RODO-2510 file (C-alpha; in nm, 4 decimals, decimal comma):
residues 360
     n   res          X          Y          Z
     1     m    12,4518    14,0632    14,1276
     2     s    12,1033    14,2089    14,1124
     3     t    11,8546    13,9857    14,2909
     4     e    11,5708    14,2099    14,1706
     5     s    11,6345    14,1571    13,7996
     6     r    11,7728    13,8074    13,8443
     7     t    12,0040    13,8646    13,5531
     8     f    12,3254    13,6750    13,6124
     9     r    12,6460    13,7828    13,4405
    10     i    12,8519    13,4771    13,3557
    11     a    13,2015    13,4587    13,2104
    12     a    13,2261    13,1596    12,9772
    13     i    13,5743    13,0138    12,9271
    14     p    13,5385    12,7112    12,6951
    15     a    13,9212    12,6826    12,6689
    16     d    14,0372    12,3665    12,4942
    17     g    13,9175    12,0585    12,3093
    18     v    13,5729    11,9331    12,4039
    19     g    13,5485    12,2167    12,6535
    20     k    13,4203    12,4309    12,3663
    21     e    13,1489    12,1805    12,2799
    22     v    13,0221    12,1137    12,6317
    23     v    13,0184    12,4811    12,7333
    24     a    12,8108    12,5569    12,4236
    25     a    12,5758    12,2741    12,5207
    26     g    12,5471    12,3951    12,8786
    27     r    12,4767    12,7496    12,7654
    28     a    12,1994    12,6270    12,5357
    29     v    12,0344    12,4341    12,8188
    30     l    12,0632    12,7245    13,0629
    31     d    11,9240    12,9706    12,8101
    32     a    11,6311    12,7365    12,7441
    33     l    11,5654    12,7179    13,1166
    34     a    11,5748    13,0963    13,1457
    35     a    11,3463    13,1402    12,8445
    36     d    11,0913    12,9190    13,0173
    37     s    11,1093    13,1110    13,3452
    38     g    10,8603    13,3777    13,2462
    39     g    11,1209    13,6470    13,2919
    40     a    11,2061    13,5404    13,6461
    41     f    11,5748    13,5212    13,5599
    42     a    11,8119    13,5510    13,2658
    43     f    12,1769    13,5029    13,1796
    44     e    12,4135    13,7574    13,0314
    45     w    12,7130    13,5822    12,8800
    46     e    13,0604    13,7030    12,7900
    47     e    13,2964    13,4519    12,6346
    48     f    13,6736    13,4656    12,6742
    49     p    13,9090    13,3024    12,4177
    50     w    14,1724    13,1892    12,6660
    51     g    14,3360    12,8466    12,6556
    52     c    14,6076    12,6605    12,4685
    53     e    14,5298    12,8130    12,1278
    54     y    14,5553    13,1543    12,2903
    55     y    14,8880    13,0494    12,4463
    56     e    15,0295    12,9454    12,1096
    57     r    14,9420    13,2895    11,9708
    58     t    15,0454    13,5028    12,2671
    59     g    15,2682    13,2979    12,4983
    60     k    15,0095    13,3343    12,7761
    61     m    14,7164    13,1165    12,8794
    62     m    14,5037    13,4235    12,9620
    63     d    14,5336    13,8010    12,9486
    64     e    14,7683    13,9604    13,2006
    65     d    14,4717    14,1482    13,3453
    66     g    14,2413    13,8511    13,3076
    67     l    14,1591    13,8296    13,6768
    68     d    14,0518    14,1923    13,6769
    69     q    13,8286    14,1191    13,3798
    70     l    13,6644    13,8279    13,5645
    71     k    13,6288    13,9603    13,9174
    72     d    13,2941    14,1357    13,8762
    73     f    13,1081    13,8466    13,7119
    74     d    12,8537    13,6490    13,9109
    75     a    13,0159    13,3180    13,8086
    76     i    13,2608    13,1575    13,5697
    77     y    13,1513    12,8690    13,3463
    78     f    13,4597    12,6718    13,2452
    79     g    13,5144    12,3972    12,9882
    80     a    13,8418    12,2068    12,9982
    81     v    14,2088    12,2989    12,9723
    82     g    14,4973    12,1179    12,8070
    83     w    14,6311    12,0286    12,4642
    84     p    14,9190    11,8034    12,3476
    85     t    15,1208    12,0981    12,2114
    86     v    15,1337    12,2778    12,5494
    87     p    15,2919    12,1206    12,8615
    88     d    15,0219    12,0341    13,1148
    89     h    15,1811    12,2274    13,4002
    90     i    15,1782    12,5427    13,1874
    91     s    14,8183    12,5072    13,0728
    92     l    14,6855    12,4182    13,4179
    93     w    14,8777    12,6739    13,6236
    94     g    14,8367    12,9437    13,3615
    95     l    14,4592    12,9352    13,3529
    96     r    14,2497    12,7135    13,5777
    97     l    14,4712    12,7182    13,8869
    98     r    14,5475    13,0864    13,8387
    99     i    14,1748    13,1557    13,8658
   100     c    14,1098    12,9119    14,1507
   101     q    14,3939    13,0308    14,3692
   102     n    14,3652    13,4041    14,3101
   103     f    13,9886    13,3976    14,3621
   104     d    14,0324    13,1820    14,6743
   105     q    13,7938    12,9170    14,5442
   106     w    13,8869    12,6979    14,8375
   107     a    13,5926    12,4562    14,8352
   108     n    13,5718    12,2157    14,5430
   109     v    13,2484    12,0146    14,5428
   110     r    13,2235    11,7021    14,3293
   111     p    12,8998    11,5016    14,3605
   112     v    12,9025    11,1341    14,2653
   113     h    12,5656    11,0596    14,1014
   114     f    12,4588    10,7197    13,9715
   115     l    12,2187    10,8035    13,6897
   116     p    11,9332    10,5862    13,5609
   117     g    12,0135    10,4167    13,2331
   118     v    12,3901    10,4383    13,2860
   119     v    12,5627    10,1091    13,3587
   120     s    12,8094    10,1254    13,6452
   121     p    13,1089     9,8904    13,6642
   122     l    13,0023     9,8346    14,0256
   123     r    12,7667     9,5369    14,0579
   124     k    12,6487     9,6830    14,3888
   125     a    12,5052     9,9826    14,2013
   126     d    12,2450     9,7559    14,0389
   127     d    12,0454     9,7118    14,3589
   128     t    12,1853     9,9650    14,6095
   129     e    12,1136    10,3367    14,6247
   130     l    12,4496    10,5113    14,6028
   131     d    12,5009    10,8855    14,6288
   132     w    12,7871    11,0748    14,7873
   133     v    12,9844    11,3930    14,7432
   134     v    13,3568    11,4597    14,7615
   135     v    13,4560    11,7907    14,9204
   136     r    13,8063    11,8867    14,8126
   137     e    14,0323    12,1402    14,9788
   138     n    14,1078    12,3518    14,6754
   139     s    14,3602    12,6167    14,7820
   140     e    14,6638    12,4503    14,9399
   141     g    14,7686    12,0948    15,0272
   142     e    14,9703    11,9097    14,7678
   143     y    14,8871    12,1620    14,4928
   144     a    15,0202    12,4686    14,6736
   145     g    15,3002    12,5012    14,4195
   146     l    15,5826    12,5135    14,6732
   147     g    15,9188    12,3692    14,5785
   148     g    16,1593    12,3804    14,2911
   149     r    16,4086    12,2049    14,0664
   150     n    16,7712    12,2505    14,1629
   151     l    17,1274    12,1317    14,1096
   152     s    17,0889    12,0867    13,7324
   153     a    17,4479    12,2106    13,7025
   154     r    17,5594    11,8735    13,8359
   155     g    17,4860    11,7378    13,4905
   156     q    17,2429    11,4826    13,3567
   157     g    17,1033    11,2642    13,6322
   158     g    17,2032    11,5019    13,9107
   159     e    16,9030    11,7326    13,9308
   160     v    16,6843    11,7385    14,2432
   161     a    16,3143    11,8314    14,2545
   162     i    16,1328    11,9201    14,5768
   163     q    15,7536    11,9443    14,5951
   164     s    15,6125    12,0541    14,9297
   165     a    15,2548    12,0225    15,0528
   166     l    15,1131    12,3122    15,2529
   167     f    14,8611    12,2541    15,5325
   168     t    14,7356    12,5380    15,7499
   169     e    14,4967    12,5195    16,0411
   170     t    14,2801    12,7806    15,8733
   171     g    14,2715    12,5919    15,5433
   172     c    14,1925    12,2586    15,7072
   173     e    13,9276    12,3999    15,9382
   174     r    13,7316    12,5932    15,6805
   175     i    13,7014    12,3000    15,4381
   176     m    13,6043    12,0655    15,7204
   177     r    13,3357    12,2993    15,8522
   178     f    13,2077    12,3324    15,4964
   179     a    13,1858    11,9508    15,4768
   180     f    13,0059    11,9223    15,8111
   181     d    12,7576    12,1941    15,7153
   182     l    12,6907    12,0126    15,3892
   183     a    12,6419    11,6828    15,5727
   184     r    12,3691    11,8443    15,7843
   185     t    12,1670    11,9007    15,4640
   186     r    12,1810    11,5361    15,3537
   187     n    11,9728    11,2327    15,4441
   188     r    12,2714    11,0706    15,6117
   189     r    12,4656    11,3075    15,8322
   190     k    12,8140    11,1664    15,8020
   191     v    13,1575    11,3078    15,7184
   192     s    13,4458    11,0805    15,6217
   193     s    13,7881    11,2410    15,6512
   194     v    14,0613    11,1101    15,4215
   195     t    14,4123    11,1086    15,5653
   196     k    14,7564    10,9542    15,5296
   197     s    14,8931    11,0512    15,8688
   198     n    15,0688    10,7179    15,9165
   199     a    15,3201    10,8197    15,6467
   200     q    15,2883    11,2000    15,6303
   201     q    15,3588    11,2850    15,9919
   202     y    15,3279    11,6645    15,9751
   203     g    15,0673    11,7931    15,7324
   204     m    14,8289    11,5009    15,7634
   205     v    14,8633    11,4803    16,1414
   206     l    14,7623    11,8467    16,1534
   207     w    14,4703    11,7562    15,9247
   208     d    14,3647    11,4797    16,1676
   209     d    14,3958    11,7054    16,4723
   210     v    14,1829    11,9775    16,3155
   211     f    13,9220    11,7218    16,2069
   212     k    13,8842    11,5942    16,5621
   213     r    13,8498    11,9477    16,6943
   214     v    13,5931    12,0505    16,4333
   215     a    13,3948    11,7282    16,4730
   216     a    13,3358    11,8120    16,8402
   217     d    13,1245    12,1100    16,7265
   218     y    12,8976    11,8793    16,5234
   219     p    12,7803    11,6086    16,7669
   220     d    12,4832    11,5340    16,5403
   221     v    12,7105    11,4293    16,2518
   222     e    12,8663    11,0830    16,2330
   223     t    13,2390    11,0815    16,1549
   224     e    13,5212    10,8542    16,0504
   225     s    13,8848    10,9023    15,9555
   226     v    14,0147    10,6689    15,6846
   227     l    14,3584    10,6326    15,5244
   228     v    14,3470    10,7259    15,1572
   229     d    14,4411    10,3786    15,0358
   230     a    14,1682    10,2236    15,2481
   231     m    13,9235    10,4882    15,1264
   232     s    13,9952    10,4045    14,7631
   233     a    13,9048    10,0449    14,8463
   234     k    13,5945    10,1612    15,0320
   235     f    13,4766    10,3530    14,7237
   236     v    13,4626    10,0175    14,5465
   237     l    13,3670     9,7757    14,8234
   238     r    13,1426     9,9782    15,0599
   239     p    13,0247    10,2917    14,8775
   240     e    12,6839    10,2703    15,0474
   241     d    12,8599    10,3806    15,3679
   242     l    12,9580    10,7182    15,2201
   243     s    12,7811    11,0540    15,2354
   244     v    13,0298    11,3456    15,2498
   245     v    13,3980    11,2712    15,1946
   246     v    13,6405    11,5529    15,2805
   247     a    14,0003    11,5327    15,1642
   248     s    14,3078    11,7320    15,0744
   249     n    14,3675    11,8697    14,7277
   250     l    14,5469    11,5690    14,5775
   251     n    14,3605    11,2947    14,7609
   252     a    14,0201    11,4390    14,6756
   253     d    14,1231    11,4942    14,3145
   254     i    14,2069    11,1261    14,2736
   255     l    13,9145    10,9908    14,4751
   256     s    13,6551    11,2072    14,3010
   257     d    13,7719    11,0797    13,9625
   258     l    13,7434    10,7254    14,0940
   259     g    13,3910    10,8004    14,2125
   260     s    13,2927    10,9398    13,8737
   261     a    13,4363    10,6375    13,6955
   262     l    13,2376    10,4112    13,9251
   263     a    12,9242    10,6089    13,8362
   264     g    12,9912    10,5282    13,4712
   265     s    13,2107    10,7960    13,3157
   266     l    13,4093    11,1103    13,3895
   267     g    13,1881    11,2669    13,1261
   268     l    12,9015    11,2644    13,3768
   269     a    13,0891    11,4391    13,6565
   270     a    13,0116    11,7937    13,7636
   271     s    13,2059    12,0217    13,9953
   272     a    13,1969    12,3607    14,1627
   273     n    13,4983    12,5667    14,2694
   274     l    13,3471    12,7866    14,5381
   275     n    13,4508    13,1009    14,7166
   276     p    13,1910    13,0542    14,9908
   277     e    13,2364    13,4066    15,1247
   278     r    13,1442    13,5361    14,7751
   279     r    13,4305    13,7846    14,7731
   280     f    13,5112    13,6532    14,4242
   281     p    13,3131    13,4706    14,1557
   282     s    13,2958    13,0941    14,1858
   283     m    13,3754    12,8685    13,8901
   284     f    13,1732    12,5723    13,7629
   285     e    13,3223    12,3078    13,5347
   286     p    13,2881    11,9438    13,4312
   287     v    13,5527    11,7143    13,5756
   288     h    13,6609    11,5609    13,2440
   289     g    13,9560    11,6862    13,0461
   290     s    13,9846    11,8358    12,7005
   291     a    13,9825    11,4910    12,5275
   292     p    14,1892    11,5764    12,2177
   293     d    14,1081    11,2355    12,0681
   294     i    13,7407    11,3234    12,0185
   295     a    13,7503    11,7034    12,0138
   296     g    13,5518    11,8643    11,7330
   297     q    13,3706    11,5428    11,6407
   298     g    13,0455    11,6081    11,8268
   299     l    13,0977    11,3055    12,0515
   300     a    13,1596    11,4754    12,3861
   301     n    12,9268    11,4057    12,6770
   302     p    12,7657    11,7364    12,7846
   303     i    12,6104    11,5991    13,1045
   304     g    12,9069    11,6890    13,3268
   305     a    12,8868    12,0483    13,2054
   306     v    12,5087    12,0613    13,2485
   307     g    12,5399    11,9108    13,5967
   308     s    12,7920    12,1844    13,6755
   309     a    12,5350    12,4368    13,5547
   310     a    12,2902    12,2878    13,8057
   311     l    12,5456    12,3492    14,0813
   312     m    12,5778    12,7073    13,9578
   313     l    12,2006    12,7578    13,9777
   314     n    12,2036    12,6340    14,3342
   315     h    12,4846    12,8799    14,4117
   316     f    12,2661    13,1566    14,2672
   317     g    11,9882    13,0713    14,5112
   318     l    11,7749    12,8906    14,2534
   319     p    11,7366    12,5440    14,4115
   320     d    11,4135    12,4608    14,2280
   321     e    11,5685    12,5381    13,8900
   322     s    11,8778    12,3403    13,9867
   323     a    11,6594    12,0418    14,0762
   324     r    11,4729    12,0801    13,7476
   325     l    11,8008    12,0585    13,5586
   326     e    11,9071    11,7520    13,7577
   327     k    11,5710    11,5887    13,6798
   328     a    11,6188    11,6630    13,3093
   329     i    11,9552    11,4853    13,3232
   330     e    11,7945    11,1809    13,4847
   331     r    11,5118    11,1721    13,2302
   332     t    11,7577    11,1946    12,9438
   333     t    11,9831    10,9123    13,0618
   334     a    11,6841    10,6967    13,1614
   335     s    11,5466    10,7324    12,8082
   336     g    11,8667    10,5819    12,6672
   337     i    11,9915    10,8958    12,4933
   338     l    12,3574    10,8493    12,5801
   339     t    12,6936    10,9392    12,4322
   340     r    12,9398    10,6665    12,3509
   341     d    13,1437    10,6994    12,6719
   342     v    12,8436    10,5540    12,8573
   343     g    12,7540    10,2935    12,5965
   344     g    12,5311    10,4987    12,3672
   345     t    12,5487    10,6373    12,0161
   346     a    12,4026    10,9867    12,0601
   347     t    12,5957    11,2965    11,9624
   348     t    12,6587    11,5982    12,1826
   349     d    12,3839    11,7892    12,0006
   350     e    12,1349    11,5036    12,0360
   351     v    12,1909    11,4792    12,4104
   352     t    12,1673    11,8582    12,4410
   353     k    11,8336    11,8603    12,2577
   354     a    11,7061    11,5777    12,4774
   355     l    11,8048    11,7707    12,7895
   356     i    11,6170    12,0797    12,6692
   357     d    11,3113    11,8709    12,5795
   358     a    11,3265    11,7051    12,9232
   359     l    11,2970    12,0426    13,0953
   360     n    10,9297    12,0541    12,9970
***
């Protein structure tokens, strides 16, 4: 990446369903931001046709050498993966997880933002300032892919499936230190660790032990360790007590979706899959799925994708531009220009235009 030219090479992978629509929207907003920068920075895009349609033509979710094609980009801008004609485990493992795991994008960051003009199902959100971020271990845990299906020769009803979770000291420690470092940048310096060590006596006990050890290096940061079931209740009942929530792959996946739903819609939720060492490109994507029921109708909410673009700008060392994009999102929702998932009637294009107008 050339910091002198500030031209960022980005691989766009719209993939499936509404992913195509929201990536197009995000690109339009980013290009408008760059055009207004006075030449300070620009984006060079290359789009890849991978996804379920590609799988139906080729039998593969992405090119065999796809990782080699992606490795020299500054970032990856991803849409959504999945379609009813392709089994979910094939579409997910063949594209998104293949990129995440091979590029060691071990830190998944999912902010939970309560936006003006968006009604939350939480009554507490009406008069309480709520803002937290879920930090997800993104390389191992319950999604390590270890296990198998066996004994099918026994006949129907006799097969056995084993799914193993992988926890390493290195994996636990690096995501926890990432969470603590992030907490030091926030108004409230607090890290909440999510565990289930009362029932998972090996992996989650290791998780707890590492958390205690890492916490000792951050005496200025408040900590707590909460069982995942209790944390799901806390998201609803005491969300004002949250700042940075760090959790394993599965637990953070579930909790971050809950947080986004509490903020009003999964369509609002942004995420970053980071390789913090920058040995590989990081990937930025909205949390929502491919939404086959509304795909191609111009109804998709582009805010999650645009929020992910803001995270990408921050990763590029453009915090002011990232904040400008976040402010444009807030102005747009506050003005009542909302898609139907958050109670409005605006189309994807109308929200995209409003976001661009709000940059000024």
